[in-house]
N, C-alpha and C positions, 0 to 999 in steps of 0.2 A: 603759445604754450606748447613746448615740445615734449614734456613729460606725460606720456600717455596715461599711466595710472592716475596721476594727479588730475589730469584733464577729465578723465572718466568720472572721478569722484565729484568734481565741480559740476560737470554736466548733470549727474544724477541728483545733486543737491538742488539745481535749478528746476529740474523736471518734477521733483517732489513737491514743489509749490503747486497748489491746485489751480492751474491755469494752463492755457495752450501757448506754446512758445514757437513763433515762426523760426524756421531754420536760419534765416538771415540774422535774427536777433541773437540766437545762440552763438552763431559764428562770431558776431561782433563782441559778445560778452567774453568769449573764450579766446579771442584773437586767433582764429583759425579759419580755414576755408569752409564753404558749405559742403564740399565733398568730404572733408574730414569729419564734419558733424554727422553726415549720413553713415560713414563707416563706424563712428563711435556709437551711434544709435543701434546699429547691427550688433556690435559687441555687447551692449547692455542687454539686448534681446537674447543673445546667446547665453548670458549669465542668468536669464530667467526673469528679468524685469519687464513687465508688460507695458511697453511703450507703444502708444497708438499714434498713427500719422493720419492727417486729413489733407486732402488736396484742395487746390483752388488758390485764389489770390490772398485769402485770409487764413489759409490752412497752416498747419504746424504740427508740433509734437506735444504729447502730454502723457504722463504716467497715469495709468488707470488701475482700478482694483481688479486683480485677476482671480482665478479660481483657487489660488493658494497664496500664502504670504511670499513675497519676493525674498531672496536670501539676505535678510537683515540679521542673521544669527539669533533670531528670536523664535521660540516655539509658540504655539497658540496661547498657552497659559501665561507666558511671559508678556506677550503682546497685550492681552486683556488686562493684566495687572498694571502694566505701564500706562495704558490708556486711561484706566479708571483713576489711577493715582494722579496723573497729569490733569485730568478734568476736575478732580476734587480740589487740587491745589490751586489751579488757575482760577476756578470759580470763586474762591474766597481770598485770593491775594495773600497767601501765606508768605511771610517774609523769607526772602531768598529764592522764591519762585519768580524768575524774571522773564523777559521777552523770549529768551532762548528756549525756555520750557514750553511756552505757547507755540512757538514755531515747530518744536518737536511734536507737539500734540497735533498740529495741523497736518504735518507730514505723515504721521502714523495713521491718523483716521482716514487720510486720502487713499491709502493702499490696503486698509483692512478689508478682508473678504466680508461679504454680507453676514455670514454666520457669526463672525466675531464682533461685528458692529452691533448685532442684535444682543449678544451677550453683554457687551459694555453698557448698552442702554438699559438692559434689564437690571444689572447690578446698580447702576446709577439711580434708577427710579426707585429701587428698593432701599436706598440709603437716605436717612434723614440727617443732614449736616448740622453741626452746631453753628448757628448764624451769629453774627455780631449783634450787639445791642441795638444798633440803629437800623437793623434789617437790610443793610446794603449787601445784597448777594449779586452774583454775576452768572449769567448763562455762559458756560464754557464755549458754546457755539458762537456767541458774540465775539469772544476773544479770538477764536480761530479764524473767523471771517475777517476781522480787522488785521490780524497778523499776516494773513495771506495777501490782503490788499497792500499792506506796507511793503512786503517782500516783492510782490508782483508789480508795484508802482501803478496801482489801479485807483481811480477816483472812487470814493465811497459815499453812499447816501445812507442816512439814518434819521430816525426820530429822536429828539432830545428834550429832556425835561430839566429845566434850570433849577437852581436852588430855591427860587421863589415859586416854583410850580408851573411856570410858563412853558408851554409846549411849542416846539418849532421843528421844522424839517431842515436838515443841513446837507450840503454837498461839499466834500472836502478832499484835499490831497493829503492822505495820511502819511505822516513822517516817521513817528516812532510810538511804540507802546512803552509806558514807564510804570513800574510798580513801586509804590512807596512802602510796601509791607502790609498796610491796611487796605489800600485801594489800588486799582488800575486806572491810569489816565492815558488818553490818546492825545498826542501832540500833532496838530494838523494845520494846514492852511485852508481857511474858510473862503471858498470861492465867492460866495455872495457878499460877504462883509469885506473881502479883499484884505484879510489880516490873519496873522497867526493866532490860534486859539488852543486851549486845552479843554478836554471834555472828560468828565468822570464816566467811566465805562458802565458803572452800575445804573446810570441815568440814560443809557443808550438803549434803543429798541429798534427792531426791524433793520439791522444793518444789511446793506446790499452793495456788493462790488459791481460797479457799472460796466466794467470791461474797458473803459476808456483809459488809455495809458497817459502818463505824464512824466515829465522830467523833474526830479525832485528839486525844490528850491532850497536855498541856503537859509538856515536860521539866522536871525539878526545878529546873534552872538552866542558863543558857547555851544554845548550839546543839548540834547533833549532833556536830560535830567536837570541841568542848570536852568534851562528855560522854564521848566515846570516849577522849580523851586522859587524862581523870581516871580512867576505868575501867582503862585499861592501866597507868597509873602505880601504882594500888593493887595490881595483880597482880604487878608487876615488883619484884624485890628491889633494894635499893640497892647500887650498885657504886662503890667508891672507885677512881678512875681517875687515873693520872699518866702523861703522855705528853710527850716533848720533841720539838720540830720544828726543822728546819734552815731556818726561814723566819720573817720578822717576824710579829708578832701580827695586823696588819691583813690580811696575805695569807692566813693560816690561817683567820681569822674569816670571810673572804669565801667560803671554800670548805667550811666545816663546815655552812653552811646551817641554823643552828639555835642555840638558846641552850644551850651545853654547859658554860658556866662561864667564869671569867676566864682570860685568857691573859697570863702574866707574861713580859716581855722577859728574855732570857737569853743571855749570851755576845755574840758578834758576829753580829747579825742573826737570832738564834734566839728561841724562846719556849718556855714550858712550860705545860701544862694540868694543873691539880689541881682535881678536881671530884668530887662525889658524884652519880651519875647513876642514873636508873631506865631501863634500856634493855637490849635483848638483846645479848649479846656478839657474835653474828654480824653484826647490823646495825651495831653500833658499829665493828667491824673494817672493814666495807665503807666506812663514812663516813670513817674515818681514811685508808684507801687512796686515797680520792677527793680528798684534799687536794693531791695532786700535788707532794709534796716529801719529802725524807728525814725519817723520824721514828723514834723509839724508844719502845716501850711499857715502862714501868717497873713498873707494877702495874695490875690484880691479876694473879696468876699465870695464871688461867684465860684472860685476854685475851691475855697473852703467848703462851700455848700455841696459841690459836686463830689469832692473826696469823701465827705460825710455820707452822702447818699450811696456812693459806690461801696464804701465799707459796710453799710447796712445790708446791701444786696448780697455781698460776699459772705457776710455772717449768716444770713438766712439760708443761703445756698449750702453752707457748710453744716447747718443744723437740720438739713432735710426740709427746709421751708417752714419749720415750726415757729 
């Protein structure tokens, strides 16, 4: 890599991962000599980035929190605002907040001076978030630990609670974090079970990056999002769904945001959905409500009951709980 500015930016991006990088590994990643790495480290220090070096056979370089923010073109107020926003979004898996946002949070918190980290924590602790109905919330620190382990290629240990309540301890090679909009999942290779697995992050506790490096394995097929989709489809039972809408097919299709099945024109300006889906009833009910038109659920009975219950809760919420 002969482009010095581009190389410095890539080097800085690696150093912003909260781990220690041996000079030889940095040289290999950037395809330069160890001497070039040392010169580039000196350039970053001249620019104000607090790069710390440790000696010895396991020594290396890492970016540490300094007495002031490094030149990220952010003032204190902007840094606090971004950190609080990222933590709030990451903790509740808001749609559109993906792994890149979690990596950004990990990098930002790594270099925040202690006075700013205290302000972020104070604001976070004073805020009561609107939780989902099933109570599945995520500690943002859990996400940042996982994101750092993915980026740094470190084995990860954590406690895990399965859907049936069974508790276990896992040691994995983390591959990717995937957001579905409602939840975060970790795609990883489970070392004890010698198989690829997906883990709901809201069921993870006590995550710990072991420091043991690994060479990423290849997924059996596709990317992490495809692997997660297939894994979830295998676990979900098939549901025969029939719903009629008081809106034309093109209107409904544009708001369902996904392939749920064919929409058949019906009556004057309406349509009907008949499909076999693999989805959670709760999520399907919310998707139907977001179509923004009158609709009637004909089957299955479980979905009819859930939509009725959801409608009652929303009506009570709109009337102030009366």
